[in-house]
TORGU-402589 format. One record per residue (C-alpha): x, y negated, z negated. Coordinates in nm, 2 decimals. Last residue first. Layout:
BEGIN
ATOM        X        Y        Z
ATOM        X        Y        Z
...
//
This chain:
BEGIN
ATOM        X        Y        Z
ATOM    10.55    -9.68   -14.24
ATOM    10.74    -9.99   -14.33
ATOM    10.73   -10.04   -14.70
ATOM    10.44   -10.08   -14.95
ATOM    10.56   -10.42   -15.05
ATOM    10.51   -10.54   -14.69
ATOM    10.55   -10.92   -14.69
ATOM    10.77   -10.94   -14.99
ATOM    10.98   -10.63   -14.90
ATOM    11.02   -10.76   -14.55
ATOM    11.14   -11.10   -14.68
ATOM    11.40   -10.93   -14.90
ATOM    11.52   -10.71   -14.62
ATOM    11.56   -11.02   -14.40
ATOM    11.75   -11.20   -14.68
ATOM    11.99   -10.90   -14.71
ATOM    12.06   -10.90   -14.34
ATOM    12.15   -11.27   -14.32
ATOM    11.97   -11.60   -14.33
ATOM    11.60   -11.56   -14.27
ATOM    11.36   -11.80   -14.11
ATOM    10.98   -11.74   -14.08
ATOM    10.81   -11.88   -13.77
ATOM    10.43   -11.89   -13.76
ATOM    10.28   -11.92   -13.41
ATOM     9.98   -12.08   -13.25
ATOM     9.62   -12.06   -13.12
ATOM     9.35   -12.32   -13.11
ATOM     9.51   -12.53   -12.84
ATOM     9.87   -12.47   -12.93
ATOM     9.97   -12.49   -13.30
ATOM    10.31   -12.44   -13.46
ATOM    10.37   -12.34   -13.82
ATOM    10.73   -12.35   -13.95
ATOM    10.86   -12.17   -14.26
ATOM    11.20   -12.21   -14.44
ATOM    11.27   -11.96   -14.71
ATOM    11.16   -11.87   -15.06
ATOM    10.87   -11.66   -14.95
ATOM    10.61   -11.81   -15.18
ATOM    10.76   -12.16   -15.18
ATOM    10.79   -12.17   -14.80
ATOM    10.44   -12.02   -14.76
ATOM    10.29   -12.28   -14.98
ATOM    10.47   -12.56   -14.79
ATOM    10.34   -12.43   -14.46
ATOM     9.99   -12.41   -14.60
ATOM    10.01   -12.78   -14.70
ATOM    10.12   -12.88   -14.36
ATOM     9.84   -12.66   -14.21
ATOM     9.59   -12.85   -14.42
ATOM     9.74   -13.19   -14.33
ATOM     9.71   -13.11   -13.96
ATOM    10.03   -13.22   -13.78
ATOM    10.14   -12.87   -13.69
ATOM    10.47   -12.86   -13.52
ATOM    10.43   -12.88   -13.14
ATOM    10.57   -12.59   -12.92
ATOM    10.60   -12.70   -12.56
ATOM    10.32   -12.59   -12.35
ATOM    10.35   -12.27   -12.14
ATOM    10.14   -12.32   -11.82
ATOM    10.38   -12.59   -11.70
ATOM    10.67   -12.35   -11.71
ATOM    10.48   -12.09   -11.52
ATOM    10.39   -12.35   -11.25
ATOM    10.75   -12.45   -11.21
ATOM    10.86   -12.09   -11.16
ATOM    10.59   -12.02   -10.91
ATOM    10.68   -12.34   -10.71
ATOM    11.05   -12.25   -10.71
ATOM    10.97   -11.89   -10.59
ATOM    10.73   -12.02   -10.32
ATOM    10.99   -12.26   -10.18
ATOM    11.27   -12.00   -10.19
ATOM    11.05   -11.75   -10.01
ATOM    10.94   -12.00    -9.75
ATOM    11.31   -12.09    -9.69
ATOM    11.39   -11.72    -9.63
ATOM    11.09   -11.68    -9.40
ATOM    11.21   -11.98    -9.20
ATOM    11.05   -12.32    -9.24
ATOM    10.89   -12.51    -8.96
ATOM    10.85   -12.80    -9.22
ATOM    10.48   -12.86    -9.12
ATOM    10.41   -12.48    -9.13
ATOM    10.59   -12.41    -9.46
ATOM    10.44   -12.72    -9.62
ATOM    10.09   -12.62    -9.50
ATOM    10.14   -12.27    -9.65
ATOM    10.26   -12.44    -9.97
ATOM     9.93   -12.62   -10.02
ATOM     9.71   -12.32    -9.92
ATOM     9.90   -12.10   -10.17
ATOM     9.88   -12.37   -10.44
ATOM     9.50   -12.40   -10.40
ATOM     9.46   -12.02   -10.39
ATOM     9.61   -11.96   -10.74
ATOM     9.90   -11.79   -10.92
ATOM    10.17   -11.79   -10.65
ATOM    10.36   -11.47   -10.58
ATOM    10.14   -11.39   -10.28
ATOM    10.28   -11.70   -10.11
ATOM    10.61   -11.51   -10.05
ATOM    10.42   -11.30    -9.79
ATOM    10.32   -11.59    -9.57
ATOM    10.66   -11.66    -9.41
ATOM    10.74   -11.30    -9.34
ATOM    10.38   -11.23    -9.21
ATOM    10.43   -11.52    -8.96
ATOM    10.25   -11.85    -9.00
ATOM    10.12   -12.07    -8.72
ATOM    10.03   -11.77    -8.52
ATOM     9.66   -11.85    -8.50
ATOM     9.59   -11.53    -8.70
ATOM     9.84   -11.63    -8.96
ATOM     9.69   -11.97    -9.00
ATOM     9.35   -11.81    -9.03
ATOM     9.48   -11.59    -9.32
ATOM     9.60   -11.91    -9.49
ATOM     9.26   -12.07    -9.46
ATOM     9.09   -11.75    -9.58
ATOM     9.29   -11.74    -9.90
ATOM     9.55   -11.46    -9.94
ATOM     9.44   -11.12   -10.06
ATOM     9.43   -10.98    -9.71
ATOM     9.81   -11.03    -9.69
ATOM     9.84   -10.75    -9.94
ATOM     9.75   -10.50    -9.67
ATOM    10.08   -10.58    -9.49
ATOM    10.29   -10.54    -9.80
ATOM    10.13   -10.20    -9.88
ATOM    10.19   -10.06    -9.53
ATOM    10.55   -10.18    -9.52
ATOM    10.60   -10.04    -9.87
ATOM    10.48    -9.70    -9.76
ATOM    10.73    -9.70    -9.48
ATOM    10.62    -9.70    -9.12
ATOM    10.61    -9.43    -8.85
ATOM    10.24    -9.46    -8.80
ATOM    10.13    -9.11    -8.91
ATOM    10.39    -9.10    -9.19
ATOM    10.30    -9.45    -9.32
ATOM     9.93    -9.36    -9.32
ATOM    10.00    -9.06    -9.52
ATOM    10.21    -9.25    -9.77
ATOM     9.96    -9.53    -9.80
ATOM     9.69    -9.28    -9.88
ATOM     9.43    -9.21    -9.61
ATOM     9.08    -9.17    -9.75
ATOM     8.89    -9.22    -9.42
ATOM     8.67    -9.52    -9.51
ATOM     8.90    -9.70    -9.76
ATOM     9.24    -9.60    -9.64
ATOM     9.17    -9.62    -9.27
ATOM     8.98    -9.95    -9.33
ATOM     9.27   -10.10    -9.53
ATOM     9.51   -10.02    -9.25
ATOM     9.29   -10.17    -8.99
ATOM     9.24   -10.49    -9.20
ATOM     9.62   -10.52    -9.24
ATOM     9.68   -10.49    -8.87
ATOM     9.41   -10.74    -8.79
ATOM     9.57   -10.98    -9.04
ATOM     9.92   -10.92    -8.91
ATOM     9.82   -11.00    -8.54
ATOM     9.75   -10.70    -8.33
ATOM     9.87   -10.67    -7.97
ATOM    10.22   -10.53    -8.03
ATOM    10.16   -10.28    -7.74
ATOM    10.25    -9.99    -7.97
ATOM    10.04   -10.15    -8.25
ATOM     9.74   -10.20    -8.02
ATOM     9.73    -9.84    -7.90
ATOM     9.81    -9.71    -8.25
ATOM     9.51    -9.89    -8.40
ATOM     9.27    -9.79    -8.12
ATOM     9.39    -9.43    -8.16
ATOM     9.35    -9.43    -8.54
ATOM     9.01    -9.59    -8.53
ATOM     8.87    -9.34    -8.27
ATOM     9.04    -9.05    -8.44
ATOM     8.88    -9.13    -8.78
ATOM     8.54    -9.16    -8.61
ATOM     8.57    -8.81    -8.45
ATOM     8.63    -8.80    -8.07
ATOM     8.43    -8.65    -7.79
ATOM     8.61    -8.66    -7.45
ATOM     8.57    -8.86    -7.13
ATOM     8.88    -8.99    -6.94
ATOM     8.78    -9.30    -6.75
ATOM     8.82    -9.48    -6.42
ATOM     8.61    -9.81    -6.42
ATOM     8.29    -9.91    -6.25
ATOM     8.10   -10.24    -6.19
ATOM     8.41   -10.46    -6.12
ATOM     8.37   -10.84    -6.13
ATOM     8.72   -10.92    -6.24
ATOM     8.59   -11.03    -6.58
ATOM     8.43   -10.69    -6.63
ATOM     8.76   -10.52    -6.53
ATOM     8.94   -10.76    -6.77
ATOM     8.72   -10.65    -7.06
ATOM     8.77   -10.28    -6.99
ATOM     9.14   -10.31    -6.93
ATOM     9.18   -10.51    -7.26
ATOM     8.98   -10.25    -7.46
ATOM     9.16    -9.95    -7.31
ATOM     9.13    -9.68    -7.58
ATOM     8.83    -9.53    -7.75
ATOM     8.54    -9.71    -7.57
ATOM     8.21    -9.56    -7.69
ATOM     8.00    -9.41    -7.41
ATOM     7.65    -9.42    -7.27
ATOM     7.34    -9.24    -7.41
ATOM     7.18    -9.20    -7.75
ATOM     7.42    -8.92    -7.84
ATOM     7.72    -9.14    -7.75
ATOM     8.00    -9.00    -7.53
ATOM     8.37    -9.08    -7.61
ATOM     8.58    -9.30    -7.38
ATOM     8.94    -9.32    -7.27
ATOM     9.04    -9.59    -7.02
ATOM     9.21    -9.49    -6.70
ATOM     9.54    -9.66    -6.59
ATOM     9.57    -9.83    -6.25
ATOM     9.26   -10.04    -6.27
ATOM     9.25   -10.22    -5.94
ATOM     9.56   -10.35    -5.76
ATOM     9.48   -10.71    -5.66
ATOM     9.17   -10.79    -5.86
ATOM     9.31   -10.58    -6.15
ATOM     9.63   -10.77    -6.15
ATOM     9.45   -11.11    -6.15
ATOM     9.23   -10.99    -6.45
ATOM     9.55   -10.87    -6.63
ATOM     9.71   -11.21    -6.59
ATOM     9.39   -11.39    -6.70
ATOM     9.38   -11.17    -7.01
ATOM     9.74   -11.26    -7.09
ATOM     9.66   -11.63    -7.08
ATOM     9.34   -11.59    -7.29
ATOM     9.53   -11.40    -7.57
ATOM     9.27   -11.17    -7.72
ATOM     9.16   -11.17    -8.09
ATOM     8.93   -10.91    -8.25
ATOM     9.16   -10.61    -8.26
ATOM     9.08   -10.34    -8.51
ATOM     8.85   -10.15    -8.28
ATOM     8.64    -9.91    -8.50
ATOM     8.30    -9.99    -8.35
ATOM     8.45    -9.93    -8.01
ATOM     8.26   -10.15    -7.77
ATOM     8.00    -9.98    -7.56
ATOM     8.05    -9.85    -7.21
ATOM     7.74    -9.78    -7.00
ATOM     7.76   -10.13    -6.83
ATOM     8.11   -10.04    -6.70
ATOM     7.96    -9.77    -6.49
ATOM     8.18    -9.45    -6.49
ATOM     8.45    -9.33    -6.24
ATOM     8.58    -9.00    -6.37
ATOM     8.93    -8.88    -6.44
ATOM     8.98    -8.51    -6.50
ATOM     9.25    -8.41    -6.75
ATOM     9.05    -8.21    -7.01
ATOM     9.24    -7.90    -7.11
ATOM     9.39    -8.08    -7.41
ATOM     9.23    -8.42    -7.42
ATOM     9.24    -8.46    -7.80
ATOM     9.60    -8.35    -7.83
ATOM     9.71    -8.57    -7.54
ATOM     9.52    -8.87    -7.70
ATOM     9.72    -8.84    -8.02
ATOM    10.05    -8.76    -7.85
ATOM    10.01    -9.03    -7.59
ATOM     9.93    -9.29    -7.86
ATOM    10.24    -9.21    -8.05
ATOM    10.26    -9.00    -8.36
ATOM    10.53    -9.16    -8.58
ATOM    10.57    -9.52    -8.44
ATOM    10.94    -9.60    -8.46
ATOM    10.99    -9.60    -8.08
ATOM    10.72    -9.87    -8.03
ATOM    10.85   -10.08    -8.32
ATOM    11.20   -10.09    -8.16
ATOM    11.50    -9.94    -8.33
//
C-alpha cells in the first residue's frame, strides 16, 4: 500500500473540514502572503522547482493555495508552499487562494500532511515536524500515528533520528543516507563512532541491512573494549587480604581490581559448602 493511501486523514479531508461552506477562490497579491511559521519543509529541489515554474509560466497556477488571514494584515500560507514560491519565480503578482482562519495546530498539521502526501519532506524535516506536533500541541505518538496513518513505532523511530550528530543529519538531508541506513547508528554509544560509520556506509554504498550489520558489530566490539579483562590484584596489601579471607572462610578467594573498583570471588564446592559459607558470612541468617 502506498504512503499516500496509508495517510489517515488526508489533506483533502483536513482542508475540506476547515473550508466547509467556503468554496470561493480569490486572487490575492503574492506580496501579502507570509510564510507559514509552521511549515516543516525547509529544503526544495531546484530541478523540480524549475519544472513547476515552467508549468506556471505556460498554464498559470491551476490549483489554489490555502491561506489564513493575519490580524496585522496579509495572510499566512497554509498549503501551497511550492506553488507560491514558483509563482513568485515566474514573475506573477497574484495567485488564486482559498481564505479561511486556521488554528496553529491545524496550520502545522495541514502543512505536514501536504508534504508527506507528496513525499516532499526528507526524514529529518519529517522528524522535526513530528516532534513539534508532540511538544507544542501535546500530541502523543499514538495520536499522531492515528492522524497520519502511521504506526506509533514508525513515529518514534523517525523522531529518534534527531538524536544523531549534526553531520549525520546533514547527510540524511542531502540524500546521502536513507533513514533505514541511518537508524542502526542509533545503537552506537558516541557521536564520533556514529559519524565514522555513517561515512563508511556512504562510501561503501551499503544497503540498510548491511548498515545494520556494520553498526551491530561495531557496537559489540565497543562494549567488549569497555569491559577490561579481570586482572588479579598485584598489590601486596590486597594479596595479604586475599590470604586472610581464604584462611577465614576455608576456601579459595580471588580479588580482582579494575581502576579503583573490583570484585571478590569466593569459591564453593557443593551445596553444603555454600551453606557453610553463607552461615560464616551471615551468622544471623538470610532475612
